[in-house]
C-alpha positions, 0 to 999 in steps of 0.5 A: 316639589319635594319636602325631603330637600325643599328649595327656597328662593331669596329675593333681596336687593342688598347682596350682604343681607341676602348672603346673611339670610342664606347663611342663617337659613342653612345653619337653621335648616341644613336640608334646605336647598337655596337657589341663587338669589334674586336682586329685584322684584322683576327677577324674583317673579321670573325666577319663581315662575321658572324654577318653582321653589317650595319657599319664597323669602321676599323683601317687601321693598325692592326695586321694580315690583314690591314683595307684595306685588311679586307675591300677587303675580306669582299666585295669579300666574302659578300653574293651576295644577301645581301647589303654591309656594309658601311665602315669607316676607322680609321687612325692616318695617314692623307696620307690615308685620303685626297682625297681617302675617299671622296666617299659617301659610304666610309668615314674616321676619324683621330685619335684622333677622334674629336667629330665634325668630328665623328658627320659629319661621323655619319650624312653621315652614317645615310643618306646612311642607309636610302637610301640603298634599291636596293644597293644604294651607293654600286657602290661608295663603290666598286669604292673607294675601287678599287682606295684605293687598286690600287696604281701603281708605277711610270713607271720607276719602273715597271717590264719588266722581272720576275726572277724565279728559277727552280732547279739550274737555274734562268730564266728571264720571260718577263712580256709581256709573262705573261697571268695572276698571281695567288696567291697560299699560300706564292707564286704567280703562273706566267702563260704564254701560255706554262707553269707556274712558282712560285715566292715567293712574295706578290701580293700587292708588285707585283701589285705595279710594274705592269702597271695597264692599261695592268694588271687588278686585277679581284680578290684579288688573281688574276691579268690578262693581259687585252688583254688576256681576250676573253670574260666575261660571267655570270654563273648560280649563277650570277658570272662573269667568264672570258675566256682567249685567250691562256689558257683554264682556266676560271677565276672568277671575284669578286664583287669588280671588276665586274665594269671593265666589264660593257662595255663588 
């Protein structure tokens, strides 16, 4: 990556909007080198990981993965030795924008994009790119993405039991007995000390019903009960690996969530 002629990828499913943003960017930031735009979340993810641009402009609502889901997966799958890209979310919905995007490494612009706001964003990006040696700004990026991806439900709506089917029977599994949840295709594995169950739901929907003080997301597909974590150890490749108190499995912690364990 270079800050002299930085590269940027626009992910926008409406071609006219993508073209307009590209023209505005080139007028505001002439030295920026724009890659061919991505037209949905899956293409944005593939292109970002392959081409490794310095800056990503991600539409929040796209076919396939949302902009937030793309950002989460990029951070988790980005090469460990490489500096993370800067991320700008593009949204027509200002409820995403007020306080959530104020960290220095994550920004937003509202549709229709206003030249003055885009100029401010570009100025911020230039400043951050000039300071990126040693991963400057990455902690702020990871912290903000964690906040954006974690929106807990009110206590009154939190789960106390989980209904699971087994043959012709429906079992009620107390949430207090769950050690961790793991996404598996279209299902979630519900793991207790004695056995595991399968439920058909999206992990993001389940997360919204769990107490974030009790259950920690440690990977885009794994949520673990914090009190069941015995220790966190880095392996030879630098990955953080969790040992559990009542299960033999080892759980990997993704780059996005390693900040949880700085005190361990």
